[in-house]
C-alpha positions in Angstrom: -2.7 -54.2 9.6 -1.7 -53.2 6.1 -4.7 -50.8 6.2 -2.9 -48.2 8.4 -0.1 -47.2 6.0 -2.7 -46.9 3.1 -4.9 -44.5 5.2 -1.9 -42.4 6.2 -1.0 -42.2 2.4 -4.4 -40.5 1.6 -4.8 -38.3 4.5 -4.3 -34.7 3.7 -0.9 -33.2 5.0 -1.3 -30.1 7.2 -0.8 -26.8 5.3 2.6 -25.3 5.5 2.7 -21.8 7.2 3.0 -19.1 4.7 6.7 -17.5 4.6 7.6 -14.0 3.5 10.0 -13.8 0.6 12.9 -11.5 1.8 12.7 -8.1 0.6 15.3 -5.3 0.1 13.2 -2.5 1.6 16.0 -1.3 3.6 18.7 -1.7 0.9 18.8 -0.3 -2.6 18.5 -2.6 -5.4 17.1 -2.9 -8.8 14.4 -5.4 -10.1 12.7 -5.4 -13.6 9.0 -6.3 -14.0 5.7 -6.2 -15.6 2.2 -5.5 -14.2 -0.8 -7.9 -14.9 -4.4 -6.8 -14.7 -6.7 -9.0 -12.3 -9.8 -9.3 -10.5 -9.9 -8.9 -6.6 -11.2 -12.2 -5.5 -9.4 -14.5 -8.2 -6.8 -16.9 -6.8 -3.1 -15.7 -6.8 0.0 -17.5 -7.6 2.6 -17.9 -5.1 5.2 -15.0 -4.6 2.5 -12.4 -5.9 0.0 -9.9 -4.5 -3.0 -8.1 -5.8 -3.5 -4.3 -5.5 -7.0 -3.0 -5.9 -7.6 0.8 -5.6 -11.0 1.0 -3.8 -11.6 4.7 -3.4 -10.0 8.0 -2.3 -6.8 6.5 -0.6 -8.0 3.1 0.2 -6.4 0.0 -1.4 -7.0 -3.7 -0.8 -3.5 -5.6 -0.7 -4.4 -9.4 -1.0 -2.1 -12.0 -0.8 -2.2 -15.7 -2.0 -3.0 -17.1 1.4 -6.3 -15.0 1.3 -5.1 -12.3 3.6 -6.7 -9.0 3.1 -5.1 -5.7 4.1 -6.8 -2.3 3.6 -5.0 1.2 3.7 -6.5 4.2 5.0 -9.7 2.4 6.1 -12.8 4.5 6.7 -15.1 1.7 7.4 -16.7 1.0 4.3 -14.9 -0.9 1.1 -18.0 -1.6 -0.8 -21.0 -4.1 -1.0 -19.0 -7.2 0.3 -18.9 -9.2 3.3 -15.2 -9.3 3.3 -13.7 -8.4 6.8 -10.0 -7.1 6.3 -7.4 -9.1 8.3 -5.4 -5.8 8.8 -6.5 -2.1 8.3 -4.3 0.9 8.5 -5.8 4.4 9.1 -4.5 8.1 9.1 -6.0 10.9 11.1 -6.0 13.9 8.9 -9.7 13.6 7.8 -12.6 11.3 8.6 -12.2 9.8 4.9 -8.9 8.2 6.2 -10.0 6.4 9.5 -13.2 5.4 11.3 -13.9 5.8 15.0 -15.6 2.3 15.1 -13.8 -0.4 13.0 -15.5 -3.8 13.0 -14.4 -5.6 16.1 -14.1 -8.7 13.9 -10.9 -7.2 12.2 -8.0 -8.7 13.8 -5.5 -5.9 13.4 -6.3 -2.2 13.4 -3.2 0.0 12.9 -3.8 3.8 13.5 -1.0 6.1 11.8 -1.1 8.3 15.0 0.1 7.3 18.6 -2.8 6.8 21.0 -1.0 8.0 24.1 0.4 11.1 22.5 3.6 9.8 21.2 4.2 8.4 17.7 2.7 5.2 16.3 5.1 2.4 16.2 3.9 -0.7 14.3 5.9 -3.7 13.3 3.4 -6.4 12.5 4.8 -9.5 11.1 2.4 -12.1 9.8 4.7 -14.3 8.1 3.5 -13.6 4.5 3.6 -9.8 5.1 5.2 -7.5 7.3 3.6 -4.1 8.0 5.6 -1.1 9.6 5.1 2.5 9.9 7.1 5.8 9.6 5.3 8.8 11.4 5.2 12.1 9.8 3.8 15.4 10.9 0.4 17.0 9.6 -0.8 20.4 9.5 -3.3 21.5 12.2 -5.4 23.9 10.0 -4.2 26.9 12.0 -0.7 27.5 10.5 0.9 24.9 13.0 1.5 21.2 12.9 0.5 18.1 14.7 3.5 16.0 15.4 3.4 12.3 14.1 -0.1 12.7 13.0 0.2 10.7 9.8 2.1 7.4 9.1 3.9 6.4 5.7 2.9 2.4 5.9 5.4 0.1 4.3 4.1 -3.5 3.5 6.9 -6.0 2.6 5.2 -8.9 0.6 6.3 -11.1 -2.3 9.7 -9.6 -1.9 8.6 -6.2 -2.6 8.2 -3.0 -0.7 4.9 -1.1 -1.1 4.8 2.4 0.5 1.4 4.1 1.1 2.3 7.6 2.0 -1.0 8.4 3.5 -2.0 12.1 4.0 1.5 13.5 3.5 1.9 17.2 4.3 5.5 17.7 3.9 8.4 16.1 1.8 10.0 13.4 4.0 13.1 14.2 5.9 16.4 12.6 5.4 15.7 10.4 8.5 12.1 9.7 7.1 13.7 8.5 3.7 16.1 6.4 5.6 13.4 4.8 7.8 11.1 4.2 4.8 14.0 2.5 2.7 13.6 1.1 -0.6 10.1 1.3 -2.2 9.2 -0.5 -5.2 5.7 0.6 -5.4 4.7 4.1 -4.2 0.9 5.0 -3.4 1.0 8.7 -3.3 -1.6 11.6 -2.9 -1.7 14.1 -6.0 -4.6 16.4 -4.9 -2.2 19.3 -5.3 -2.7 21.1 -2.1 -4.6 19.2 0.7 -1.5 16.9 1.0 1.5 18.2 -1.1 1.5 20.4 -3.9 2.4 18.9 -7.2 6.1 20.2 -7.4 6.8 18.7 -4.0 5.1 15.4 -4.9 7.3 15.2 -8.0 10.5 16.0 -6.0 9.4 13.3 -3.4 8.9 10.7 -6.2 12.2 11.6 -7.7 14.0 11.0 -4.4 12.2 7.9 -3.6 12.8 6.4 -7.1 10.0 3.7 -6.9 9.6 1.4 -10.0 5.9 1.7 -9.9 4.1 5.1 -8.8 0.2 4.9 -8.4 -1.5 8.2 -7.8 -4.3 8.3 -5.2 -6.4 11.2 -3.3 -7.3 13.0 -6.5 -10.5 14.9 -6.7 -10.4 15.7 -10.3 -8.5 15.1 -13.5 -6.7 18.4 -13.4 -4.1 17.7 -10.6 -4.1 14.0 -11.6 -3.0 14.9 -15.3 -0.6 17.8 -14.0 1.2 15.0 -11.8 1.3 12.5 -14.8 2.6 15.2 -17.1 5.4 16.1 -14.7 6.3 12.4 -14.0 6.4 11.9 -17.8 8.8 14.9 -18.2 11.0 13.3 -15.7 11.3 10.3 -17.6 8.6 8.0 -16.3 6.1 6.1 -18.5 2.4 6.7 -17.9 0.3 3.7 -18.3 -3.7 3.7 -17.9 -5.0 0.1 -17.9 -8.6 1.4 -17.3 -9.5 -0.6 -14.2 -8.8 -0.7 -10.5 -6.4 -3.7 -10.1 -3.1 -5.2 -10.7 -1.2 -8.3 -9.7 2.6 -7.6 -9.0 5.6 -9.9 -8.3 9.3 -9.2 -7.6 10.1 -10.7 -11.1 7.7 -8.5 -12.8 8.1 -5.0 -12.0 8.2 -2.4 -15.0 11.5 -2.5 -16.9 11.3 1.3 -16.7 10.0 3.7 -14.1 6.2 3.8 -14.5 3.2 5.8 -13.3 0.2 3.6 -13.2 -3.3 5.4 -13.2 -5.8 3.1 -11.7 -9.7 3.9 -11.7 -11.2 3.4 -8.1 -13.9 0.9 -7.8 -15.7 -0.5 -4.7 -15.1 -4.2 -3.7 -18.1 -6.3 -4.5 
């Protein structure tokens, strides 16, 4: 009879559900930090997340539990069998979405409303919360498509990551209020297909993110114009030379920073 307590002592305990660290996305606060280069499939410490720039405006957000989220998913992330748990998409161009996402993806979040109204996402997976703020896009004929884009906000590891998508206008006061505090801003800097560089700079100044990561650049000209403008505004510019960083609430830059990542497919 004494064997039963011994067996119970060596049996593995069930894994505890992953819980999200409370964030301050909808309240303004300050948090110092540093950024650590990483490899996308490596294990992660608790209370961190990995950000990998895949291509164009696609990023992988990987969490310690193994959850994988991909932004502006166009159907191909590289020569890997990894199937994301969550993908977000925007409708401006085919490079930002796919008509046929893999049916094995559990959560597909389009940035536009399927029924004609705005998209409204509030996906709480415990370890991460994904929500959206709709914005208008140009229609190519001098008009606008209401709510055709979404700014997606990811709340994870106590931080707020804002992917601005294919943004065609500076956010309104209401948009800024709904987006809330952004610690890490992923912003298009192509110079015209989305926002022109002066408007991007004004948007970043208003958003006041601790870390800004440019995306959606087609050449070094607009990228360097953006970096120069941000440096003139007081931001530090860092070029780690790779596609990935690991971030946490306790390790954001001690000074507002632009980090230029080099895109790379997942392998």
